[in-house]
N, C-alpha and C positions, 0 to 999 in steps of 0.2 A: 422519475426525473432524469431526463439528460441535461448533461452538463458539456459541454465544450471544452474540451481538454486542449487540445492546441492542434496544427497541420502535424499530418503523419511526415512530410520533409522535413520536417524540424526536429523530429525526434530520433536521430540515429539508433541504429540497432548496440545493441548494450549499456541504454543510457536509460533512466526514468527521468520522467517531468510529473510534477507533485504540482498539486491541487490545493490551495490556499483555501479550503473550505471548512465547516466545524463539523465533525473530524477530519483532518488532511486526509486527502486520497493519492496515492500513486496510480501513475501508468507506466508500465516496462515494455520495454520492444527487446525482445533478446535476440541473441543473435542469432538464432533460427528465424528471424520475420513476426514471432508471433507477440501478440498486444496481451495484457492483462491488467487489471487494477484492480489494489486493494487498499486498504485502509495504509496510511503512510506510518502509522505511530506505531512502534513496536508493544506487545500487551505487556512485556514486562517490567521496562523504564521508557520515557518520556526521551524516543529517539526516533529520527525522520527514517525510515527505511529505503526511500529514495538517494540516501546518504551510502545505503551499505554496498554492497559487492554482489553484484549480479552474476549467477552460474548457473547457466541451463533453465530452468524454469526454479530455481530457488533464490530467494535474497536470503541476505545476511546480513543481520543487526549489526550497525557500527561498533556498536557499546561493548554488549557481550555474547557475542557471535550465535544466539540463537537464528536459526535458518525457518525461514519461512517458504512453504510452497505454495507459487502464483497461482495453480491450478486453483490449489483446495482451501488455499490460507493456513493449512495445518503446519502446526509450526513440528519441527524435530530433533530439534538440540535446543538443551534448557539453557539458562536460566529459567525462561518465556513459556508457560505451561497451555495458555490459551491461544486459540487461530486470531488470525486477523480477517474482517469480511472481505469477500472477495465482491467483486464487481462487474456485470455486462461490459464488454467495450465495443461501438462498433465505427467502422469508417466509412464516412458516405461523403462523396466529394473532395477526400483528400484530407480530411475534416477528422481527428480522433474524436470520438462521444463516449463519455460514460453513464450507463444507469444507475445510479444508488440503487442498493441492496436494501431492503428496508428493512432486514434484522437488524437489533442492537450491537453497538458496536461493541468489542472486547478493550478496556481502555486500562492503561496503567494506571494500578493503585493511587500513582500521584495524580495523575487527571482527574480519575474519576472522583477520587476524594474533593477536590478543587471543586470540580463541576457541584458536588452536592454539597459546598460551601462548609466541608471540614476542612481543617490544614493542611497546606500543601506540602 
C-alpha cells in the first residue's frame, strides 16, 4: 500500500515527518539528501523517533538514547533490543510516498500489551 507522506520541498534535510497511521511511521530526510521511512515508535518504550536526533543514517530515541539504523531498522544501543520496521520510500512528481512493510511491527511492551487488551 502506497501512502502519501508530504511534499519533498516541505521536508528539509535533517528533519522528519511523522505519519499518524497505526502504527505511526516517520520519513527522515538526511543531511545527505537520502530519504528513509521506519516505524516511528521506539521498540523499548512509547517514544516518537521523529522527535529524536538524526545523525547520518541513524536516529536516536529521545527517551533513552537507543539508536536505530534508518537503512536496516537495526538497533545498536540499549535499552531497545528489537529493530524497527523499515518501509520503502518513493518520490514521484515532488511527492514523497511510503510503501508499508508487510512484516509485523516490533511494538514496545506498553503498546503491545494495550493492543492485546492487557493492562497499560
